[in-house]
All heavy atoms as a GROMACS GRO file, in nm:
protein
  593
    1ALA      N    1  -0.362  -0.785   0.058
    1ALA     CA    2  -0.240  -0.707   0.086
    1ALA      C    3  -0.210  -0.623  -0.037
    1ALA      O    4  -0.228  -0.664  -0.145
    1ALA     CB    5  -0.125  -0.802   0.127
    2PRO      N    6  -0.149  -0.507  -0.009
    2PRO     CA    7  -0.110  -0.421  -0.117
    2PRO      C    8  -0.020  -0.481  -0.226
    2PRO      O    9  -0.040  -0.460  -0.351
    2PRO     CB   10  -0.041  -0.304  -0.052
    2PRO     CG   11  -0.099  -0.299   0.090
    2PRO     CD   12  -0.126  -0.441   0.124
    3ARG      N   13   0.078  -0.556  -0.175
    3ARG     CA   14   0.171  -0.629  -0.271
    3ARG      C   15   0.098  -0.730  -0.360
    3ARG      O   16   0.126  -0.736  -0.480
    3ARG     CB   17   0.287  -0.697  -0.205
    3ARG     CG   18   0.399  -0.599  -0.174
    3ARG     CD   19   0.531  -0.660  -0.126
    3ARG     NE   20   0.528  -0.807  -0.104
    3ARG     CZ   21   0.621  -0.866  -0.053
    3ARG    NH1   22   0.737  -0.807  -0.003
    3ARG    NH2   23   0.617  -0.996  -0.034
    4THR      N   24   0.011  -0.805  -0.300
    4THR     CA   25  -0.071  -0.903  -0.376
    4THR      C   26  -0.150  -0.831  -0.479
    4THR      O   27  -0.167  -0.881  -0.588
    4THR     CB   28  -0.155  -0.988  -0.280
    4THR    OG1   29  -0.069  -1.051  -0.180
    4THR    CG2   30  -0.231  -1.092  -0.344
    5LEU      N   31  -0.221  -0.728  -0.439
    5LEU     CA   32  -0.308  -0.657  -0.535
    5LEU      C   33  -0.222  -0.598  -0.648
    5LEU      O   34  -0.262  -0.605  -0.756
    5LEU     CB   35  -0.383  -0.539  -0.456
    5LEU     CG   36  -0.469  -0.456  -0.542
    5LEU    CD1   37  -0.579  -0.529  -0.610
    5LEU    CD2   38  -0.528  -0.338  -0.460
    6THR      N   39  -0.116  -0.530  -0.614
    6THR     CA   40  -0.026  -0.482  -0.716
    6THR      C   41   0.020  -0.591  -0.807
    6THR      O   42   0.019  -0.566  -0.936
    6THR     CB   43   0.099  -0.407  -0.654
    6THR    OG1   44   0.040  -0.291  -0.582
    6THR    CG2   45   0.190  -0.352  -0.760
    7ARG      N   46   0.064  -0.696  -0.754
    7ARG     CA   47   0.113  -0.806  -0.845
    7ARG      C   48  -0.005  -0.855  -0.941
    7ARG      O   49   0.022  -0.878  -1.054
    7ARG     CB   50   0.160  -0.919  -0.752
    7ARG     CG   51   0.271  -0.999  -0.816
    7ARG     CD   52   0.331  -1.106  -0.726
    7ARG     NE   53   0.266  -1.139  -0.603
    7ARG     CZ   54   0.311  -1.105  -0.480
    7ARG    NH1   55   0.426  -1.049  -0.465
    7ARG    NH2   56   0.244  -1.140  -0.376
    8ALA      N   57  -0.119  -0.874  -0.887
    8ALA     CA   58  -0.232  -0.924  -0.964
    8ALA      C   59  -0.275  -0.821  -1.068
    8ALA      O   60  -0.292  -0.857  -1.190
    8ALA     CB   61  -0.357  -0.957  -0.872
    9VAL      N   62  -0.279  -0.700  -1.032
    9VAL     CA   63  -0.316  -0.592  -1.139
    9VAL      C   64  -0.209  -0.584  -1.240
    9VAL      O   65  -0.238  -0.568  -1.357
    9VAL     CB   66  -0.339  -0.462  -1.065
    9VAL    CG1   67  -0.356  -0.342  -1.167
    9VAL    CG2   68  -0.457  -0.466  -0.980
   10GLN      N   69  -0.078  -0.592  -1.203
   10GLN     CA   70   0.028  -0.576  -1.288
   10GLN      C   71   0.032  -0.692  -1.388
   10GLN      O   72   0.059  -0.678  -1.507
   10GLN     CB   73   0.161  -0.567  -1.222
   10GLN     CG   74   0.276  -0.510  -1.298
   10GLN     CD   75   0.381  -0.452  -1.209
   10GLN    OE1   76   0.397  -0.489  -1.100
   10GLN    NE2   77   0.449  -0.356  -1.266
   11GLN      N   78  -0.003  -0.815  -1.350
   11GLN     CA   79  -0.015  -0.933  -1.440
   11GLN      C   80  -0.118  -0.914  -1.548
   11GLN      O   81  -0.095  -0.940  -1.663
   11GLN     CB   82  -0.050  -1.056  -1.359
   11GLN     CG   83   0.066  -1.145  -1.321
   11GLN     CD   84   0.017  -1.272  -1.260
   11GLN    OE1   85  -0.088  -1.269  -1.184
   11GLN    NE2   86   0.085  -1.370  -1.279
   12VAL      N   87  -0.233  -0.852  -1.505
   12VAL     CA   88  -0.342  -0.835  -1.602
   12VAL      C   89  -0.328  -0.710  -1.690
   12VAL      O   90  -0.354  -0.709  -1.808
   12VAL     CB   91  -0.478  -0.829  -1.526
   12VAL    CG1   92  -0.591  -0.801  -1.619
   12VAL    CG2   93  -0.495  -0.964  -1.451
   13THR      N   94  -0.286  -0.599  -1.628
   13THR     CA   95  -0.288  -0.471  -1.702
   13THR      C   96  -0.149  -0.428  -1.744
   13THR      O   97  -0.129  -0.333  -1.825
   13THR     CB   98  -0.343  -0.359  -1.622
   13THR    OG1   99  -0.262  -0.333  -1.497
   13THR    CG2  100  -0.486  -0.396  -1.576
   14GLY      N  101  -0.036  -0.474  -1.678
   14GLY     CA  102   0.095  -0.422  -1.696
   14GLY      C  103   0.134  -0.300  -1.623
   14GLY      O  104   0.235  -0.241  -1.645
   15ARG      N  105   0.043  -0.256  -1.548
   15ARG     CA  106   0.060  -0.128  -1.461
   15ARG      C  107   0.053  -0.166  -1.318
   15ARG      O  108  -0.015  -0.265  -1.276
   15ARG     CB  109  -0.042  -0.025  -1.505
   15ARG     CG  110  -0.021   0.023  -1.649
   15ARG     CD  111  -0.120   0.137  -1.685
   15ARG     NE  112  -0.255   0.105  -1.662
   15ARG     CZ  113  -0.325   0.038  -1.752
   15ARG    NH1  114  -0.285  -0.005  -1.862
   15ARG    NH2  115  -0.458   0.012  -1.728
   16THR      N  116   0.095  -0.077  -1.230
   16THR     CA  117   0.079  -0.094  -1.088
   16THR      C  118  -0.064  -0.073  -1.055
   16THR      O  119  -0.142  -0.003  -1.133
   16THR     CB  120   0.161   0.007  -1.010
   16THR    OG1  121   0.121   0.142  -1.033
   16THR    CG2  122   0.312  -0.008  -1.043
   17ALA      N  123  -0.106  -0.113  -0.934
   17ALA     CA  124  -0.242  -0.093  -0.898
   17ALA      C  125  -0.273   0.052  -0.879
   17ALA      O  126  -0.379   0.097  -0.921
   17ALA     CB  127  -0.268  -0.163  -0.764
   18LYS      N  128  -0.180   0.124  -0.830
   18LYS     CA  129  -0.196   0.272  -0.810
   18LYS      C  130  -0.216   0.341  -0.946
   18LYS      O  131  -0.308   0.425  -0.964
   18LYS     CB  132  -0.082   0.342  -0.745
   18LYS     CG  133  -0.105   0.486  -0.725
   18LYS     CD  134   0.011   0.556  -0.654
   18LYS     CE  135  -0.011   0.706  -0.642
   18LYS     NZ  136   0.098   0.780  -0.591
   19ALA      N  137  -0.133   0.305  -1.045
   19ALA     CA  138  -0.152   0.363  -1.187
   19ALA      C  139  -0.279   0.333  -1.242
   19ALA      O  140  -0.342   0.410  -1.307
   19ALA     CB  141  -0.036   0.315  -1.270
   20TYR      N  142  -0.331   0.205  -1.220
   20TYR     CA  143  -0.458   0.161  -1.278
   20TYR      C  144  -0.569   0.238  -1.216
   20TYR      O  145  -0.663   0.291  -1.280
   20TYR     CB  146  -0.473   0.008  -1.257
   20TYR     CG  147  -0.600  -0.041  -1.311
   20TYR    CD1  148  -0.617  -0.057  -1.445
   20TYR    CD2  149  -0.701  -0.071  -1.222
   20TYR    CE1  150  -0.738  -0.103  -1.501
   20TYR    CE2  151  -0.823  -0.113  -1.271
   20TYR     CZ  152  -0.842  -0.135  -1.409
   20TYR     OH  153  -0.962  -0.185  -1.459
   21ILE      N  154  -0.559   0.252  -1.082
   21ILE     CA  155  -0.665   0.330  -1.006
   21ILE      C  156  -0.675   0.472  -1.044
   21ILE      O  157  -0.786   0.529  -1.075
   21ILE     CB  158  -0.650   0.310  -0.856
   21ILE    CG1  159  -0.686   0.167  -0.822
   21ILE    CG2  160  -0.734   0.407  -0.782
   21ILE    CD1  161  -0.638   0.131  -0.681
   22VAL      N  162  -0.554   0.528  -1.064
   22VAL     CA  163  -0.553   0.672  -1.105
   22VAL      C  164  -0.615   0.688  -1.246
   22VAL      O  165  -0.688   0.779  -1.275
   22VAL     CB  166  -0.404   0.725  -1.106
   22VAL    CG1  167  -0.393   0.856  -1.180
   22VAL    CG2  168  -0.353   0.750  -0.964
   23GLU      N  169  -0.583   0.590  -1.332
   23GLU     CA  170  -0.630   0.597  -1.470
   23GLU      C  171  -0.786   0.586  -1.469
   23GLU      O  172  -0.854   0.658  -1.545
   23GLU     CB  173  -0.577   0.480  -1.555
   23GLU     CG  174  -0.623   0.468  -1.696
   23GLU     CD  175  -0.568   0.351  -1.765
   23GLU    OE1  176  -0.447   0.337  -1.772
   23GLU    OE2  177  -0.647   0.273  -1.819
   24ARG      N  178  -0.843   0.504  -1.382
   24ARG     CA  179  -0.988   0.479  -1.378
   24ARG      C  180  -1.056   0.606  -1.322
   24ARG      O  181  -1.163   0.653  -1.364
   24ARG     CB  182  -1.024   0.364  -1.300
   24ARG     CG  183  -0.973   0.230  -1.357
   24ARG     CD  184  -1.014   0.203  -1.497
   24ARG     NE  185  -1.162   0.200  -1.489
   24ARG     CZ  186  -1.245   0.191  -1.594
   24ARG    NH1  187  -1.194   0.192  -1.716
   24ARG    NH2  188  -1.380   0.195  -1.591
   25ILE      N  189  -0.989   0.671  -1.214
   25ILE     CA  190  -1.047   0.795  -1.158
   25ILE      C  191  -1.050   0.905  -1.260
   25ILE      O  192  -1.144   0.976  -1.267
   25ILE     CB  193  -0.978   0.830  -1.033
   25ILE    CG1  194  -1.000   0.718  -0.924
   25ILE    CG2  195  -1.017   0.975  -0.983
   25ILE    CD1  196  -0.909   0.743  -0.797
   26VAL      N  197  -0.938   0.918  -1.331
   26VAL     CA  198  -0.930   1.023  -1.433
   26VAL      C  199  -1.032   1.000  -1.549
   26VAL      O  200  -1.098   1.099  -1.594
   26VAL     CB  201  -0.784   1.028  -1.496
   26VAL    CG1  202  -0.783   1.123  -1.620
   26VAL    CG2  203  -0.692   1.082  -1.386
   27LEU      N  204  -1.044   0.880  -1.583
   27LEU     CA  205  -1.148   0.843  -1.689
   27LEU      C  206  -1.289   0.881  -1.640
   27LEU      O  207  -1.368   0.948  -1.713
   27LEU     CB  208  -1.141   0.695  -1.722
   27LEU     CG  209  -1.233   0.641  -1.831
   27LEU    CD1  210  -1.201   0.714  -1.964
   27LEU    CD2  211  -1.230   0.497  -1.846
   28GLU      N  212  -1.323   0.846  -1.513
   28GLU     CA  213  -1.452   0.888  -1.469
   28GLU      C  214  -1.472   1.035  -1.447
   28GLU      O  215  -1.570   1.090  -1.479
   28GLU     CB  216  -1.477   0.816  -1.333
   28GLU     CG  217  -1.609   0.841  -1.265
   28GLU     CD  218  -1.729   0.796  -1.351
   28GLU    OE1  219  -1.717   0.716  -1.447
   28GLU    OE2  220  -1.846   0.832  -1.316
   29ALA      N  221  -1.358   1.099  -1.405
   29ALA     CA  222  -1.368   1.252  -1.396
   29ALA      C  223  -1.387   1.312  -1.528
   29ALA      O  224  -1.477   1.400  -1.547
   29ALA     CB  225  -1.231   1.301  -1.335
   30LYS      N  226  -1.321   1.265  -1.635
   30LYS     CA  227  -1.345   1.315  -1.762
   30LYS      C  228  -1.481   1.290  -1.823
   30LYS      O  229  -1.550   1.368  -1.877
   30LYS     CB  230  -1.251   1.245  -1.869
   30LYS     CG  231  -1.107   1.300  -1.855
   30LYS     CD  232  -1.010   1.235  -1.947
   30LYS     CE  233  -0.871   1.289  -1.944
   30LYS     NZ  234  -0.785   1.226  -2.045
   31ARG      N  235  -1.542   1.174  -1.786
   31ARG     CA  236  -1.674   1.139  -1.819
   31ARG      C  237  -1.776   1.241  -1.758
   31ARG      O  238  -1.866   1.297  -1.817
   31ARG     CB  239  -1.718   1.004  -1.780
   31ARG     CG  240  -1.856   0.956  -1.833
   31ARG     CD  241  -1.896   0.826  -1.774
   31ARG     NE  242  -1.926   0.840  -1.632
   31ARG     CZ  243  -2.046   0.894  -1.584
   31ARG    NH1  244  -2.131   0.946  -1.668
   31ARG    NH2  245  -2.067   0.910  -1.454
   32LEU      N  246  -1.761   1.265  -1.625
   32LEU     CA  247  -1.844   1.355  -1.553
   32LEU      C  248  -1.832   1.496  -1.613
   32LEU      O  249  -1.933   1.573  -1.632
   32LEU     CB  250  -1.815   1.351  -1.403
   32LEU     CG  251  -1.854   1.234  -1.327
   32LEU    CD1  252  -1.786   1.230  -1.186
   32LEU    CD2  253  -1.997   1.218  -1.315
   33LEU      N  254  -1.709   1.535  -1.636
   33LEU     CA  255  -1.687   1.670  -1.685
   33LEU      C  256  -1.737   1.693  -1.826
   33LEU      O  257  -1.792   1.795  -1.862
   33LEU     CB  258  -1.539   1.709  -1.681
   33LEU     CG  259  -1.473   1.723  -1.543
   33LEU    CD1  260  -1.321   1.723  -1.548
   33LEU    CD2  261  -1.526   1.852  -1.468
   34ALA      N  262  -1.728   1.590  -1.906
   34ALA     CA  263  -1.763   1.615  -2.049
   34ALA      C  264  -1.917   1.572  -2.073
   34ALA      O  265  -1.981   1.650  -2.142
   34ALA     CB  266  -1.686   1.517  -2.144
   35HIS      N  267  -1.960   1.462  -2.017
   35HIS     CA  268  -2.097   1.424  -2.049
   35HIS      C  269  -2.200   1.473  -1.951
   35HIS      O  270  -2.313   1.499  -1.991
   35HIS     CB  271  -2.104   1.272  -2.057
   35HIS     CG  272  -2.007   1.215  -2.169
   35HIS    ND1  273  -2.037   1.238  -2.300
   35HIS    CD2  274  -1.895   1.141  -2.167
   35HIS    CE1  275  -1.941   1.192  -2.375
   35HIS    NE2  276  -1.856   1.127  -2.293
   36GLU      N  277  -2.165   1.478  -1.821
   36GLU     CA  278  -2.257   1.532  -1.725
   36GLU      C  279  -2.250   1.681  -1.708
   36GLU      O  280  -2.331   1.741  -1.659
   36GLU     CB  281  -2.236   1.462  -1.591
   36GLU     CG  282  -2.244   1.310  -1.597
   36GLU     CD  283  -2.386   1.261  -1.618
   36GLU    OE1  284  -2.485   1.325  -1.569
   36GLU    OE2  285  -2.397   1.157  -1.682
   37ARG      N  286  -2.138   1.738  -1.752
   37ARG     CA  287  -2.108   1.876  -1.749
   37ARG      C  288  -2.113   1.944  -1.610
   37ARG      O  289  -2.169   2.039  -1.590
   37ARG     CB  290  -2.201   1.954  -1.854
   37ARG     CG  291  -2.163   1.913  -1.991
   37ARG     CD  292  -2.239   1.997  -2.088
   37ARG     NE  293  -2.208   1.948  -2.232
   37ARG     CZ  294  -2.215   2.013  -2.333
   37ARG    NH1  295  -2.256   2.142  -2.331
   37ARG    NH2  296  -2.180   1.966  -2.452
   38VAL      N  297  -2.063   1.859  -1.519
   38VAL     CA  298  -2.060   1.905  -1.376
   38VAL      C  299  -1.944   2.000  -1.359
   38VAL      O  300  -1.853   2.000  -1.441
   38VAL     CB  301  -2.052   1.788  -1.277
   38VAL    CG1  302  -2.180   1.701  -1.291
   38VAL    CG2  303  -1.929   1.709  -1.293
   39THR      N  304  -1.952   2.079  -1.254
   39THR     CA  305  -1.839   2.159  -1.222
   39THR      C  306  -1.729   2.073  -1.164
   39THR      O  307  -1.746   1.960  -1.122
   39THR     CB  308  -1.874   2.268  -1.117
   39THR    OG1  309  -1.910   2.199  -0.993
   39THR    CG2  310  -1.993   2.356  -1.160
   40ALA      N  311  -1.607   2.132  -1.155
   40ALA     CA  312  -1.490   2.060  -1.097
   40ALA      C  313  -1.526   2.030  -0.951
   40ALA      O  314  -1.488   1.914  -0.898
   40ALA     CB  315  -1.369   2.138  -1.106
   41ALA      N  316  -1.585   2.123  -0.883
   41ALA     CA  317  -1.616   2.095  -0.736
   41ALA      C  318  -1.718   1.989  -0.721
   41ALA      O  319  -1.701   1.901  -0.635
   41ALA     CB  320  -1.668   2.223  -0.675
   42ARG      N  321  -1.820   1.976  -0.805
   42ARG     CA  322  -1.908   1.868  -0.802
   42ARG      C  323  -1.847   1.735  -0.841
   42ARG      O  324  -1.876   1.632  -0.774
   42ARG     CB  325  -2.030   1.898  -0.899
   42ARG     CG  326  -2.131   1.789  -0.911
   42ARG     CD  327  -2.218   1.791  -0.787
   42ARG     NE  328  -2.312   1.671  -0.796
   42ARG     CZ  329  -2.438   1.678  -0.836
   42ARG    NH1  330  -2.491   1.795  -0.874
   42ARG    NH2  331  -2.507   1.570  -0.841
   43CYS      N  332  -1.760   1.737  -0.939
   43CYS     CA  333  -1.686   1.622  -0.982
   43CYS      C  334  -1.600   1.578  -0.868
   43CYS      O  335  -1.605   1.448  -0.833
   43CYS     CB  336  -1.601   1.646  -1.100
   43CYS     SG  337  -1.519   1.512  -1.178
   44ALA      N  338  -1.533   1.664  -0.792
   44ALA     CA  339  -1.451   1.622  -0.671
   44ALA      C  340  -1.532   1.556  -0.576
   44ALA      O  341  -1.493   1.447  -0.516
   44ALA     CB  342  -1.382   1.746  -0.624
   45SER      N  343  -1.651   1.605  -0.550
   45SER     CA  344  -1.738   1.551  -0.446
   45SER      C  345  -1.790   1.415  -0.484
   45SER      O  346  -1.792   1.322  -0.409
   45SER     CB  347  -1.862   1.648  -0.431
   45SER     OG  348  -1.951   1.596  -0.334
   46GLU      N  349  -1.827   1.397  -0.610
   46GLU     CA  350  -1.880   1.272  -0.658
   46GLU      C  351  -1.772   1.165  -0.664
   46GLU      O  352  -1.807   1.044  -0.644
   46GLU     CB  353  -1.944   1.281  -0.798
   46GLU     CG  354  -2.072   1.362  -0.792
   46GLU     CD  355  -2.154   1.352  -0.921
   46GLU    OE1  356  -2.142   1.244  -0.987
   46GLU    OE2  357  -2.236   1.443  -0.944
   47LEU      N  358  -1.645   1.198  -0.676
   47LEU     CA  359  -1.538   1.101  -0.678
   47LEU      C  360  -1.478   1.084  -0.539
   47LEU      O  361  -1.390   1.003  -0.529
   47LEU     CB  362  -1.431   1.149  -0.777
   47LEU     CG  363  -1.476   1.146  -0.923
   47LEU    CD1  364  -1.369   1.204  -1.007
   47LEU    CD2  365  -1.511   1.015  -0.972
   48GLY      N  366  -1.525   1.153  -0.433
   48GLY     CA  367  -1.480   1.129  -0.303
   48GLY      C  368  -1.364   1.206  -0.256
   48GLY      O  369  -1.304   1.167  -0.158
   49PHE      N  370  -1.329   1.310  -0.331
   49PHE     CA  371  -1.221   1.395  -0.288
   49PHE      C  372  -1.262   1.488  -0.174
   49PHE      O  373  -1.377   1.541  -0.182
   49PHE     CB  374  -1.164   1.484  -0.404
   49PHE     CG  375  -1.083   1.403  -0.502
   49PHE    CD1  376  -1.135   1.323  -0.597
   49PHE    CD2  377  -0.944   1.406  -0.491
   49PHE    CE1  378  -1.061   1.250  -0.687
   49PHE    CE2  379  -0.865   1.336  -0.575
   49PHE     CZ  380  -0.920   1.259  -0.674
   50PRO      N  381  -1.195   1.502  -0.066
   50PRO     CA  382  -1.231   1.585   0.046
   50PRO      C  383  -1.241   1.729   0.020
   50PRO      O  384  -1.314   1.809   0.085
   50PRO     CB  385  -1.128   1.555   0.155
   50PRO     CG  386  -1.010   1.510   0.078
   50PRO     CD  387  -1.060   1.448  -0.040
   51ASP      N  388  -1.166   1.776  -0.088
   51ASP     CA  389  -1.159   1.921  -0.116
   51ASP      C  390  -1.144   1.935  -0.263
   51ASP      O  391  -1.063   1.861  -0.326
   51ASP     CB  392  -1.036   1.975  -0.042
   51ASP     CG  393  -1.024   2.126  -0.061
   51ASP    OD1  394  -1.119   2.198  -0.027
   51ASP    OD2  395  -0.922   2.174  -0.110
   52PRO      N  396  -1.213   2.027  -0.336
   52PRO     CA  397  -1.198   2.048  -0.470
   52PRO      C  398  -1.065   2.085  -0.520
   52PRO      O  399  -1.016   2.046  -0.620
   52PRO     CB  400  -1.301   2.167  -0.498
   52PRO     CG  401  -1.395   2.166  -0.394
   52PRO     CD  402  -1.323   2.112  -0.271
   53SER      N  403  -0.987   2.153  -0.434
   53SER     CA  404  -0.845   2.189  -0.472
   53SER      C  405  -0.760   2.062  -0.483
   53SER      O  406  -0.669   2.057  -0.565
   53SER     CB  407  -0.782   2.295  -0.381
   53SER     OG  408  -0.782   2.242  -0.246
   54ASN      N  409  -0.784   1.955  -0.392
   54ASN     CA  410  -0.711   1.837  -0.406
   54ASN      C  411  -0.746   1.759  -0.536
   54ASN      O  412  -0.650   1.712  -0.596
   54ASN     CB  413  -0.751   1.742  -0.283
   54ASN     CG  414  -0.703   1.788  -0.152
   54ASN    OD1  415  -0.621   1.880  -0.146
   54ASN    ND2  416  -0.752   1.731  -0.043
   55PHE      N  417  -0.871   1.763  -0.573
   55PHE     CA  418  -0.905   1.699  -0.698
   55PHE      C  419  -0.844   1.774  -0.809
   55PHE      O  420  -0.794   1.716  -0.909
   55PHE     CB  421  -1.058   1.707  -0.722
   55PHE     CG  422  -1.102   1.669  -0.853
   55PHE    CD1  423  -1.088   1.544  -0.899
   55PHE    CD2  424  -1.163   1.768  -0.938
   55PHE    CE1  425  -1.127   1.506  -1.032
   55PHE    CE2  426  -1.198   1.740  -1.065
   55PHE     CZ  427  -1.180   1.600  -1.118
   56SER      N  428  -0.847   1.915  -0.809
   56SER     CA  429  -0.790   1.990  -0.920
   56SER      C  430  -0.638   1.961  -0.940
   56SER      O  431  -0.591   1.939  -1.046
   56SER     CB  432  -0.807   2.140  -0.889
   56SER     OG  433  -0.762   2.215  -0.998
   57LEU      N  434  -0.570   1.951  -0.832
   57LEU     CA  435  -0.430   1.910  -0.836
   57LEU      C  436  -0.406   1.769  -0.881
   57LEU      O  437  -0.314   1.747  -0.960
   57LEU     CB  438  -0.363   1.931  -0.697
   57LEU     CG  439  -0.213   1.916  -0.686
   57LEU    CD1  440  -0.141   2.008  -0.786
   57LEU    CD2  441  -0.164   1.936  -0.543
   58PHE      N  442  -0.488   1.681  -0.836
   58PHE     CA  443  -0.479   1.544  -0.888
   58PHE      C  444  -0.499   1.536  -1.038
   58PHE      O  445  -0.432   1.470  -1.115
   58PHE     CB  446  -0.589   1.460  -0.816
   58PHE     CG  447  -0.609   1.327  -0.876
   58PHE    CD1  448  -0.530   1.212  -0.845
   58PHE    CD2  449  -0.718   1.302  -0.957
   58PHE    CE1  450  -0.552   1.094  -0.905
   58PHE    CE2  451  -0.734   1.182  -1.021
   58PHE     CZ  452  -0.655   1.073  -0.986
   59PHE      N  453  -0.600   1.603  -1.084
   59PHE     CA  454  -0.636   1.609  -1.227
   59PHE      C  455  -0.523   1.672  -1.308
   59PHE      O  456  -0.492   1.619  -1.415
   59PHE     CB  457  -0.768   1.677  -1.246
   59PHE     CG  458  -0.834   1.652  -1.385
   59PHE    CD1  459  -0.916   1.548  -1.405
   59PHE    CD2  460  -0.804   1.743  -1.493
   59PHE    CE1  461  -0.969   1.528  -1.532
   59PHE    CE2  462  -0.863   1.725  -1.616
   59PHE     CZ  463  -0.949   1.611  -1.635
   60LEU      N  464  -0.475   1.781  -1.259
   60LEU     CA  465  -0.360   1.850  -1.317
   60LEU      C  466  -0.237   1.760  -1.331
   60LEU      O  467  -0.183   1.751  -1.440
   60LEU     CB  468  -0.322   1.972  -1.244
   60LEU     CG  469  -0.204   2.052  -1.299
   60LEU    CD1  470  -0.219   2.113  -1.434
   60LEU    CD2  471  -0.173   2.167  -1.197
   61ASN      N  472  -0.207   1.692  -1.226
   61ASN     CA  473  -0.088   1.599  -1.235
   61ASN      C  474  -0.115   1.484  -1.330
   61ASN      O  475  -0.020   1.433  -1.398
   61ASN     CB  476  -0.062   1.540  -1.089
   61ASN     CG  477  -0.005   1.643  -1.001
   61ASN    OD1  478   0.064   1.737  -1.047
   61ASN    ND2  479  -0.016   1.624  -0.873
   62ALA      N  480  -0.239   1.440  -1.338
   62ALA     CA  481  -0.264   1.320  -1.429
   62ALA      C  482  -0.279   1.360  -1.579
   62ALA      O  483  -0.246   1.282  -1.660
   62ALA     CB  484  -0.396   1.245  -1.382
   63THR      N  485  -0.332   1.475  -1.605
   63THR     CA  486  -0.366   1.521  -1.738
   63THR      C  487  -0.280   1.636  -1.797
   63THR      O  488  -0.280   1.648  -1.915
   63THR     CB  489  -0.511   1.553  -1.755
   63THR    OG1  490  -0.540   1.671  -1.681
   63THR    CG2  491  -0.604   1.439  -1.710
   64GLY      N  492  -0.226   1.707  -1.706
   64GLY     CA  493  -0.154   1.832  -1.755
   64GLY      C  494  -0.240   1.953  -1.761
   64GLY      O  495  -0.192   2.069  -1.796
   65LEU      N  496  -0.372   1.936  -1.731
   65LEU     CA  497  -0.461   2.050  -1.742
   65LEU      C  498  -0.548   2.055  -1.608
   65LEU      O  499  -0.578   1.945  -1.550
   65LEU     CB  500  -0.559   2.041  -1.858
   65LEU     CG  501  -0.496   2.050  -1.992
   65LEU    CD1  502  -0.598   2.018  -2.099
   65LEU    CD2  503  -0.450   2.200  -2.019
   66ARG      N  504  -0.593   2.172  -1.572
   66ARG     CA  505  -0.697   2.179  -1.464
   66ARG      C  506  -0.824   2.132  -1.517
   66ARG      O  507  -0.849   2.134  -1.632
   66ARG     CB  508  -0.706   2.329  -1.412
   66ARG     CG  509  -0.573   2.381  -1.356
   66ARG     CD  510  -0.589   2.381  -1.207
   66ARG     NE  511  -0.462   2.438  -1.152
   66ARG     CZ  512  -0.413   2.393  -1.038
   66ARG    NH1  513  -0.466   2.298  -0.973
   66ARG    NH2  514  -0.310   2.442  -0.985
   67PRO      N  515  -0.909   2.085  -1.428
   67PRO     CA  516  -1.047   2.030  -1.468
   67PRO      C  517  -1.124   2.129  -1.555
   67PRO      O  518  -1.173   2.091  -1.668
   67PRO     CB  519  -1.112   1.995  -1.352
   67PRO     CG  520  -1.011   1.981  -1.246
   67PRO     CD  521  -0.896   2.062  -1.286
   68GLY      N  522  -1.129   2.255  -1.517
   68GLY     CA  523  -1.196   2.361  -1.598
   68GLY      C  524  -1.141   2.379  -1.728
   68GLY      O  525  -1.212   2.392  -1.831
   69ALA      N  526  -1.011   2.385  -1.734
   69ALA     CA  527  -0.943   2.398  -1.870
   69ALA      C  528  -0.963   2.282  -1.961
   69ALA      O  529  -0.987   2.297  -2.077
   69ALA     CB  530  -0.796   2.426  -1.845
   70TRP      N  531  -0.953   2.160  -1.905
   70TRP     CA  532  -0.977   2.042  -1.978
   70TRP      C  533  -1.124   2.042  -2.035
   70TRP      O  534  -1.151   2.017  -2.151
   70TRP     CB  535  -0.958   1.914  -1.893
   70TRP     CG  536  -0.974   1.796  -1.977
   70TRP    CD1  537  -0.880   1.726  -2.060
   70TRP    CD2  538  -1.100   1.716  -1.993
   70TRP    NE1  539  -0.934   1.619  -2.108
   70TRP    CE2  540  -1.070   1.612  -2.079
   70TRP    CE3  541  -1.224   1.737  -1.944
   70TRP    CZ2  542  -1.168   1.517  -2.123
   70TRP    CZ3  543  -1.319   1.646  -1.979
   70TRP    CH2  544  -1.292   1.539  -2.070
   71GLN      N  545  -1.222   2.076  -1.946
   71GLN     CA  546  -1.353   2.084  -1.991
   71GLN      C  547  -1.381   2.184  -2.101
   71GLN      O  548  -1.446   2.151  -2.196
   71GLN     CB  549  -1.442   2.118  -1.864
   71GLN     CG  550  -1.592   2.089  -1.880
   71GLN     CD  551  -1.661   2.107  -1.744
   71GLN    OE1  552  -1.638   2.208  -1.678
   71GLN    NE2  553  -1.755   2.027  -1.718
   72ALA      N  554  -1.326   2.302  -2.085
   72ALA     CA  555  -1.340   2.411  -2.181
   72ALA      C  556  -1.283   2.368  -2.315
   72ALA      O  557  -1.330   2.398  -2.418
   72ALA     CB  558  -1.280   2.543  -2.138
   73ALA      N  559  -1.162   2.297  -2.312
   73ALA     CA  560  -1.098   2.254  -2.435
   73ALA      C  561  -1.168   2.135  -2.504
   73ALA      O  562  -1.159   2.118  -2.630
   73ALA     CB  563  -0.953   2.216  -2.407
   74THR      N  564  -1.242   2.057  -2.424
   74THR     CA  565  -1.305   1.933  -2.472
   74THR      C  566  -1.443   1.957  -2.526
   74THR      O  567  -1.490   1.902  -2.623
   74THR     CB  568  -1.305   1.830  -2.367
   74THR    OG1  569  -1.173   1.807  -2.320
   74THR    CG2  570  -1.365   1.693  -2.414
   75ILE      N  571  -1.521   2.036  -2.454
   75ILE     CA  572  -1.668   2.064  -2.487
   75ILE      C  573  -1.680   2.187  -2.574
   75ILE      O  574  -1.644   2.298  -2.526
   75ILE     CB  575  -1.744   2.074  -2.360
   75ILE    CG1  576  -1.730   1.949  -2.266
   75ILE    CG2  577  -1.890   2.091  -2.394
   75ILE    CD1  578  -1.792   1.959  -2.134
   76PRO      N  579  -1.730   2.171  -2.689
   76PRO     CA  580  -1.750   2.290  -2.769
   76PRO      C  581  -1.866   2.367  -2.712
   76PRO      O  582  -1.960   2.319  -2.655
   76PRO     CB  583  -1.788   2.229  -2.913
   76PRO     CG  584  -1.830   2.096  -2.885
   76PRO     CD  585  -1.770   2.046  -2.757
   77ASP      N  586  -1.868   2.495  -2.741
   77ASP     CA  587  -1.973   2.586  -2.684
   77ASP      C  588  -2.103   2.562  -2.751
   77ASP      O  589  -2.164   2.522  -2.818
   77ASP     CB  590  -1.939   2.729  -2.704
   77ASP     CG  591  -1.834   2.770  -2.606
   77ASP    OD1  592  -1.826   2.709  -2.496
   77ASP    OD2  593  -1.758   2.865  -2.628
   0.00000   0.00000   0.00000
């Protein structure tokens, strides 16, 4: 049940289940963008987002940057 999951995750991590899941998805997205150097659209697909624009908005809300901007700022040329 959602409440049971949230309670268990909160006991271990101090965060809600949703916050923990968002953190893990963002971490994996950053790994794909930085180390695999995939496009934002490919990253969205690999993470199961139905549309690249949904992923871009999710990433923007979580990090303050669009995936392409984060990738450009993180990866040196």
